[in-house]
C-alpha positions in Angstrom: 0.7 -16.5 20.4 0.1 -17.6 16.8 2.2 -15.9 14.1 3.0 -16.3 10.5 6.7 -16.9 9.9 9.2 -18.3 7.4 12.7 -19.7 7.8 13.8 -19.6 4.2 13.2 -17.3 1.2 10.8 -18.7 -1.4 7.3 -19.0 -2.6 4.1 -18.8 -0.5 4.6 -22.4 0.6 7.5 -21.3 2.9 5.0 -19.5 5.2 4.1 -21.3 8.5 1.9 -20.7 11.5 4.2 -20.9 14.6 3.8 -20.4 18.3 5.9 -17.4 19.3 6.6 -15.3 22.3 4.5 -12.2 22.6 6.2 -9.0 21.6 6.2 -6.0 24.0 6.1 -2.3 23.4 9.3 -0.4 23.7 9.9 3.4 24.0 7.6 5.2 21.6 5.7 2.1 20.7 2.3 0.5 21.4 1.3 -3.1 21.3 -2.1 -4.1 19.8 -4.2 -7.1 19.8 -4.4 -7.5 16.1 -7.8 -7.7 14.5 -6.7 -7.3 10.9 -3.4 -7.0 9.0 -2.9 -5.5 5.6 -1.4 -7.6 2.7 1.1 -5.5 0.7 3.3 -6.5 -2.3 6.3 -5.6 -0.2 5.3 -8.5 2.1 5.8 -11.1 -0.6 8.7 -9.3 -2.2 10.6 -9.6 1.1 9.5 -13.2 1.6 10.9 -14.0 -1.9 14.3 -12.6 -0.9 14.2 -9.5 -3.2 16.9 -7.1 -2.1 14.9 -4.2 -0.7 17.4 -2.1 1.3 14.7 -0.5 3.4 13.7 -3.9 4.8 16.7 -6.0 5.9 15.6 -9.5 7.0 17.1 -11.9 9.5 15.7 -15.5 9.3 13.5 -16.8 10.7 11.3 -13.8 10.1 7.7 -12.7 10.6 5.5 -11.1 8.0 3.5 -7.9 7.7 3.8 -4.1 8.2 0.2 -2.9 8.6 -2.3 -3.6 11.3 -5.5 -2.4 12.9 -6.4 -3.5 16.4 -6.9 -2.6 20.1 -4.1 -1.1 22.1 -3.3 -3.4 25.1 0.2 -2.1 26.0 1.9 1.3 25.8 5.6 1.9 25.9 7.5 4.6 27.7 7.1 8.1 26.3 3.8 7.4 24.5 1.0 9.9 25.2 -2.5 10.4 23.8 -3.4 6.7 23.5 -4.0 4.0 26.0 -5.3 0.4 26.4 -8.6 -0.1 24.8 -8.1 2.4 22.0 -8.8 1.3 18.4 -5.9 2.2 16.2 -4.4 1.5 12.8 -0.7 1.8 11.9 2.6 0.4 10.9 4.9 -1.9 12.8 6.6 -5.3 12.4 5.4 -8.9 12.1 1.7 -7.9 12.0 0.4 -11.3 10.7 0.1 -12.3 14.4 -2.2 -12.2 17.3 -0.2 -9.4 18.9 2.1 -6.8 17.1 4.1 -3.8 18.1 3.4 -0.6 16.1 5.9 2.3 15.8 3.4 4.6 14.1 -0.4 4.8 14.5 -3.5 6.9 14.5 -6.9 6.4 16.0 -9.4 4.7 13.7 -12.0 7.1 12.2 -15.5 6.5 13.3 -17.4 4.0 11.2 -14.3 2.3 9.9 -14.0 -1.5 10.4 -10.8 -3.2 11.5 -10.6 -4.9 8.1 -10.9 -1.6 6.3 -8.5 0.2 8.6 -5.8 -2.4 8.1 -5.7 -1.6 4.4 -4.7 2.0 4.7 -1.3 2.6 6.5 1.4 1.6 3.9 -0.9 2.3 1.0 -1.6 5.9 2.0 2.1 6.6 3.0 3.1 5.3 -0.4 0.5 7.3 -2.3 1.4 10.5 -0.5 5.1 9.9 -1.0 5.0 9.2 -4.8 2.6 12.1 -5.4 5.2 14.3 -3.6 8.1 12.8 -5.6 6.5 13.1 -9.0 5.7 16.7 -8.3 2.3 16.9 -10.0 0.4 20.2 -9.3 -3.2 21.3 -9.3 -4.5 21.7 -12.8 -2.1 19.1 -14.3 -2.8 15.6 -15.4 -1.4 12.5 -13.8 -1.3 9.1 -15.5 -1.4 6.1 -13.1 -0.4 2.7 -14.5 -1.9 -0.1 -12.4 -4.5 2.2 -10.8 -7.1 -0.2 -9.4 -5.0 -1.6 -6.5 -4.7 -0.2 -3.0 -2.0 2.4 -3.8 -3.7 3.4 -7.1 -7.1 3.8 -5.4 -5.5 6.1 -2.9 -3.4 8.1 -5.5 -6.5 8.7 -7.6 -8.6 10.0 -4.8 -5.9 12.1 -3.1 -4.9 13.6 -6.4 -8.5 14.5 -7.3 -8.9 16.1 -3.8 -5.9 18.3 -4.7 -7.2 19.4 -8.0 -5.2 17.1 -10.2 -6.8 15.4 -13.2 -6.1 11.7 -13.4 -5.9 8.9 -16.0 -5.8 5.3 -14.8 -5.0 2.1 -16.5 -6.4 -1.2 -15.3 -8.0 -4.4 -16.5 -11.3 -4.4 -18.3 -13.3 -5.4 -15.2 -12.0 -2.3 -13.3 -12.8 0.4 -15.8 -16.1 1.5 -14.1 -14.3 1.3 -10.7 -11.7 3.8 -11.9 -14.3 6.1 -13.4 -16.1 6.0 -10.0 -12.9 7.4 -8.5 -12.9 10.3 -10.9 -10.4 9.0 -13.4 -10.4 8.8 -17.2 -9.9 5.1 -17.6 -8.4 2.8 -20.2 -7.2 -0.8 -20.3 -3.6 -1.9 -20.2 -2.1 -4.4 -22.6 -1.0 -4.1 -26.2 -1.7 -0.6 -27.6 -2.4 0.9 -24.1 -0.2 4.0 -24.7 -2.0 4.9 -27.9 -5.3 4.5 -26.0 -4.1 7.0 -23.5 -3.2 9.4 -26.3 -6.7 9.1 -27.7 -8.1 10.4 -24.5 -6.9 13.8 -25.6 -5.2 14.9 -22.4 -1.5 15.9 -22.3 0.2 13.9 -19.5 2.3 16.0 -17.1 3.5 13.2 -14.8 3.1 9.4 -14.4 3.3 6.7 -11.8 4.0 3.0 -12.4 2.4 1.0 -9.6 2.3 -2.4 -11.1 5.8 -3.0 -12.6 4.4 -4.3 -15.9 7.3 -3.2 -18.1 5.6 0.1 -19.0 8.3 2.6 -17.8 9.7 3.4 -21.2 6.2 4.1 -22.6 5.5 6.3 -19.6 8.6 8.3 -20.2 7.6 8.7 -23.9 4.1 9.9 -22.9 5.4 12.4 -20.3 8.5 13.5 -22.2 10.7 13.7 -19.1 12.0 10.7 -17.0 12.2 13.0 -14.0 8.4 13.2 -14.1 7.9 9.5 -13.8 8.1 7.5 -10.6 7.8 3.7 -10.0 7.3 1.6 -6.9 7.4 -1.7 -8.7 10.0 -1.8 -11.5 13.5 -2.3 -10.0 15.0 -1.8 -13.5 13.5 1.7 -13.9 16.7 3.6 -13.1 18.1 2.4 -16.4 15.5 4.7 -18.0 16.3 7.6 -15.7 13.2 6.9 -13.7 13.2 7.1 -9.9 12.4 4.0 -7.9 10.6 5.0 -4.7 11.1 2.6 -1.9 12.0 4.6 1.3 9.1 5.6 3.4 8.5 9.2 4.5 6.8 10.2 7.7 4.3 7.5 8.5 2.7 9.4 11.5 2.0 12.3 9.2 0.6 10.0 6.5 -1.7 8.3 9.0 -3.0 11.6 10.3 -3.7 12.8 6.7 -5.4 9.4 6.0 -7.6 9.7 9.0 -8.6 13.3 7.9 -9.4 12.2 4.4 -11.4 9.3 5.5 -13.3 11.4 8.1 -14.1 14.0 5.3 -15.4 11.2 3.0 -12.6 12.0 0.5 -10.9 8.6 0.7 -12.3 5.1 0.7 -10.4 1.9 -0.2 -12.5 -1.2 -0.5 -11.5 -4.6 0.9 -11.5 -7.0 -2.0 -11.0 -10.1 0.1 -10.3 -11.1 3.7 -8.3 -14.2 4.6 -7.9 -16.0 8.0 -4.4 -16.2 9.4 -4.1 -19.8 8.3 -4.5 -18.7 4.6 -1.7 -16.2 4.5 0.0 -18.1 1.7 -3.2 -17.8 -0.4 -3.3 -14.1 0.3 0.3 -13.7 -0.9 -0.3 -15.8 -4.0 -3.4 -13.7 -4.9 -1.6 -10.4 -4.2 1.3 -11.5 -6.5 -1.0 -12.4 -9.3 -2.2 -8.8 -9.4 -5.6 -7.7 -10.9 -6.5 -6.4 -7.4 -9.3 -3.9 -6.8 -8.7 -2.2 -3.5 -7.1 -4.2 -0.7 -6.6 -7.7 0.7 -6.3 -8.2 4.5 -5.6 -11.0 7.0 -8.2 -11.2 9.8 -7.9 -12.6 13.3 
């Protein structure tokens, strides 16, 4: 089968399409014929060699955590799903024609494979950071870097829970954030003062872009324990929690499926790339300014 792989850490140019042996489902796993794979910042962070303890790497390595596809092999102990079922979930080396998933859910009706591949890690991360930051109904949450996949999910899930939201993003994404129910303002010089002028006291904040804003977020909230980041590895110096260890992925997928089915969650696909353009997908993801999700299609 074809698979994206790399044999050394580095930039997008280290990615190669290789012929590899097909993986097989072990106990509690399913194998899918991949139709689409989600592109996540963690993919290129791992490829660059960043020390992410939750994702140890042995070279040569494959790429990708998220996928949507058709089940074609079921491991021992798996019940409730079988060959031919359309699922989305998390696994390993998903930039490939076949991948093994360790957590999955059936795709909601009406969802395309490209759309479904954009949800697993994004929704797990969104649910996790909302839990860790401890924001409650009636409070206001500030989200820095709100237009990307995780930000899109956070804004919609928070609103569904009765939390008011403020989002920062580029000028081109202001109407997009407002469409998700957020008060919106641009990032860049003077952004914190623009947030203050919105007139809402900020009870908690999330840093999703790693743009060096953690100190300002702490100042706006007034308590570093009420700020969480998924992108700034230096944040603990400010007393801010770096969230990098996944919670229950099956539970997150079940909640995602429910939110999607109820029309409470929709994350658009900004761009799809063929497997041969995985390097371009990584370069674009690293450049930021994403609205919604990027996916690899097969």
